[in-house]
C-alpha positions in Angstrom: -2.7 -59.3 16.0 -4.0 -59.0 19.5 -5.1 -61.7 21.7 -8.7 -60.8 21.3 -8.3 -61.0 17.5 -6.6 -64.5 17.8 -9.6 -65.7 19.8 -12.1 -64.2 17.5 -10.4 -65.9 14.5 -10.7 -69.2 16.2 -14.3 -68.8 17.2 -15.0 -67.9 13.6 -13.5 -71.0 12.2 -15.0 -73.2 14.7 -18.5 -71.6 13.7 -17.6 -72.2 10.1 -16.6 -75.7 10.2 -19.9 -77.6 10.5 -21.3 -75.5 7.7 -18.4 -76.3 5.5 -18.4 -80.1 6.3 -20.5 -82.0 3.8 -22.1 -85.3 4.1 -24.2 -87.8 2.0 -25.7 -90.7 4.0 -26.4 -93.6 1.9 -28.8 -96.4 2.7 -28.3 -99.6 0.6 -29.2 -103.3 0.1 -26.6 -105.6 1.9 -25.6 -106.9 -1.6 -24.3 -103.6 -2.5 -22.0 -103.2 0.4 -18.5 -103.9 -1.2 -19.5 -101.8 -4.4 -20.9 -99.0 -2.5 -17.9 -98.7 -0.1 -15.5 -98.5 -3.4 -17.9 -95.9 -5.0 -17.9 -93.9 -1.8 -14.2 -93.6 -1.7 -14.1 -92.7 -5.5 -17.1 -90.0 -5.1 -15.0 -88.4 -2.0 -12.0 -88.4 -4.2 -13.9 -86.6 -7.0 -15.7 -84.2 -4.3 -13.1 -83.1 -1.8 -14.4 -82.1 1.5 -17.3 -84.4 1.1 -17.8 -87.6 3.2 -20.0 -90.5 2.2 -21.7 -92.3 5.1 -23.0 -96.0 4.3 -25.6 -98.2 5.9 -26.3 -101.7 4.7 -29.0 -104.2 5.5 -31.9 -106.1 4.1 -33.7 -103.5 1.7 -36.9 -103.7 3.9 -35.1 -103.3 7.0 -33.1 -100.3 5.9 -36.3 -98.6 4.6 -37.9 -99.0 7.9 -35.1 -97.4 9.4 -35.7 -94.4 7.2 -39.4 -94.3 7.7 -38.8 -94.1 11.3 -36.4 -91.3 11.1 -33.0 -92.5 10.7 -31.1 -89.9 8.7 -30.4 -90.7 5.1 -30.1 -89.2 1.7 -30.2 -91.8 -0.8 -31.9 -95.2 -0.8 -30.8 -98.1 -3.0 -32.8 -101.2 -3.1 -32.2 -104.9 -4.2 -35.9 -105.0 -5.8 -38.6 -103.1 -7.0 -40.9 -104.3 -4.1 -39.0 -102.4 -1.4 -38.9 -99.2 -3.5 -42.5 -99.5 -4.2 -43.0 -99.4 -0.4 -40.6 -96.4 0.0 -42.8 -94.4 -2.6 -46.0 -95.6 -0.9 -44.5 -94.4 2.5 -43.5 -91.1 1.0 -40.1 -91.8 2.0 -38.5 -91.1 -1.4 -38.9 -88.7 -4.1 -40.3 -90.8 -6.9 -39.1 -88.4 -9.6 -35.6 -89.5 -8.7 -36.3 -93.0 -8.9 -33.9 -94.9 -11.6 -33.0 -98.4 -12.1 -29.2 -98.7 -12.1 -27.9 -102.0 -12.2 -29.0 -105.9 -12.7 -28.2 -109.0 -10.8 -29.2 -112.7 -10.7 -30.0 -115.4 -8.1 -27.9 -118.3 -7.9 -27.8 -121.4 -6.0 -24.7 -122.0 -4.1 -23.4 -124.9 -1.8 -20.1 -125.1 0.4 -17.1 -125.4 -1.7 -16.4 -129.0 -1.0 -20.1 -129.6 -1.8 -20.7 -132.6 0.7 -24.1 -133.3 -0.5 -23.1 -133.5 -4.2 -26.0 -130.8 -5.1 -25.8 -129.9 -8.8 -29.3 -128.1 -9.2 -32.5 -127.1 -7.4 -33.9 -130.5 -8.2 -31.3 -132.1 -5.9 -32.8 -130.2 -3.0 -35.7 -132.7 -3.1 -33.3 -135.4 -1.9 -33.6 -137.2 1.5 -30.3 -136.2 2.5 -31.0 -132.4 2.2 -31.6 -131.0 5.8 -31.1 -127.2 5.6 -31.5 -124.8 2.7 -30.8 -121.1 3.5 -32.4 -118.0 1.6 -33.4 -114.5 2.8 -36.6 -114.1 4.5 -39.1 -113.2 1.8 -41.1 -110.8 4.3 -38.0 -108.5 4.3 -35.3 -109.7 2.0 -35.4 -109.1 -1.9 -33.2 -112.4 -2.6 -35.7 -114.3 -0.7 -38.6 -112.9 -2.4 -36.9 -113.7 -5.8 -35.8 -117.2 -4.9 -39.5 -117.9 -3.6 -41.1 -116.6 -6.7 -38.6 -118.7 -8.8 -39.1 -121.9 -6.8 -42.9 -121.4 -7.2 -42.7 -121.1 -10.8 -40.5 -124.2 -11.2 -42.6 -126.3 -8.7 -39.8 -126.5 -6.2 -41.1 -124.3 -3.4 -42.7 -126.9 -1.1 -39.7 -129.1 -1.3 -37.1 -126.2 -0.3 -39.4 -124.5 2.3 -39.6 -127.5 4.6 -35.9 -127.2 5.0 -35.8 -123.4 5.3 -33.1 -121.4 7.2 -34.1 -117.9 7.0 -31.5 -115.2 6.7 -32.0 -111.5 7.9 -30.0 -110.5 4.7 -28.3 -111.9 1.8 -24.9 -111.6 3.4 -26.0 -113.9 6.3 -27.3 -116.5 3.9 -23.8 -116.4 2.4 -22.0 -116.8 5.5 -24.4 -120.0 6.5 -23.2 -121.5 3.2 -19.6 -120.6 3.6 -19.3 -122.2 7.1 -20.9 -125.3 6.0 -24.0 -124.8 8.5 -26.5 -125.4 5.7 -26.5 -127.6 2.6 -27.3 -125.1 0.2 -28.4 -121.4 -0.2 -29.9 -118.8 -2.6 -27.9 -115.6 -3.1 -27.1 -112.9 -5.6 -24.4 -113.9 -8.0 -22.3 -110.9 -6.9 -22.4 -112.2 -3.3 -21.1 -115.7 -4.3 -18.4 -113.9 -6.4 -16.8 -112.4 -3.2 -16.3 -115.9 -1.7 -15.7 -117.9 -4.7 -13.0 -119.7 -2.8 -15.5 -120.7 -0.1 -18.7 -121.4 -1.8 -19.5 -123.0 -5.2 -22.4 -121.8 -7.6 -24.2 -124.8 -9.0 -27.0 -123.2 -10.9 -28.5 -119.8 -12.0 -31.8 -119.5 -11.0 -34.4 -118.2 -13.5 -36.7 -115.6 -11.8 -40.1 -114.5 -13.1 -39.0 -110.8 -12.7 -35.6 -109.6 -13.7 -33.4 -108.7 -10.8 -33.1 -105.1 -11.2 -32.0 -102.5 -8.5 -33.6 -99.1 -8.1 -32.1 -96.0 -6.3 -34.1 -92.7 -5.3 -33.4 -89.9 -3.2 -34.8 -89.8 0.4 -37.6 -87.2 1.0 -36.6 -85.2 3.8 -35.9 -81.7 5.0 -32.2 -81.1 5.2 -31.4 -83.5 2.6 -27.8 -83.4 1.6 -27.0 -81.0 -1.4 -24.7 -83.7 -2.8 -27.5 -86.7 -2.8 -28.2 -85.9 -6.5 -24.6 -85.6 -7.3 -24.1 -89.3 -5.7 -27.0 -90.7 -7.8 -25.7 -89.2 -11.0 -22.3 -90.8 -10.3 -23.8 -94.2 -9.7 -25.5 -93.8 -13.2 -22.3 -92.3 -14.7 -20.0 -94.4 -16.9 -17.4 -94.2 -14.0 -19.8 -95.4 -11.4 -21.2 -98.2 -13.7 -17.5 -99.3 -14.2 -17.1 -99.7 -10.7 -20.2 -101.8 -10.3 -19.3 -104.0 -13.3 -16.1 -104.8 -11.3 -18.3 -106.3 -8.6 -20.3 -108.5 -11.0 -23.3 -106.1 -11.6 -24.5 -105.2 -15.2 -26.7 -102.6 -16.6 -30.4 -103.2 -16.4 
């Protein structure tokens, strides 16, 4: 092979590499971080040559990133409100919207529970100074918590001690470090720090905590986006989600 031929081969390979590379960009709720990272690894194992890139945050914040042009192929929200906003903004294809897991809201305290909190009613006590929950304006767990506390008549007592988190993992961190007396998170988040926080009550929410997923509506969407959503809905994908405390809707 001549030098010119060798150069031509390398040029051809270089030109082919980007086309051969495949990515799926997934934007998801912060509470899905651990589970989706595991799912990404397993999806990549089942689809050699495909890379799953993940971004996590409060559902509304992640959605705004998508709306303002951040590249994404799949959007997974922690509540229906954020997904409704996505549909309204024409950010996702509504025909691909599917409910894929269920969760629940819990009241947690630091592991040593210095304020001896056993239920939401204890948050009315004079010794309570700081209660953390996600900002209801942008964080699904905050919306769920507010709705539940309004229903039970405890919202005003809790709100006056509010410490707002920008996502559910920030709330979890506040409680784990003992910076607040208590906090409201998803059960799956509490489970990943069961040695640092204590669940004292499951909170009854007016609406079930059901997570939807949909494909982002954009030119150039990954050809593997639908395959990733299908994997999430498959028995194999659901088995991974169950390992992290989620269950079927």
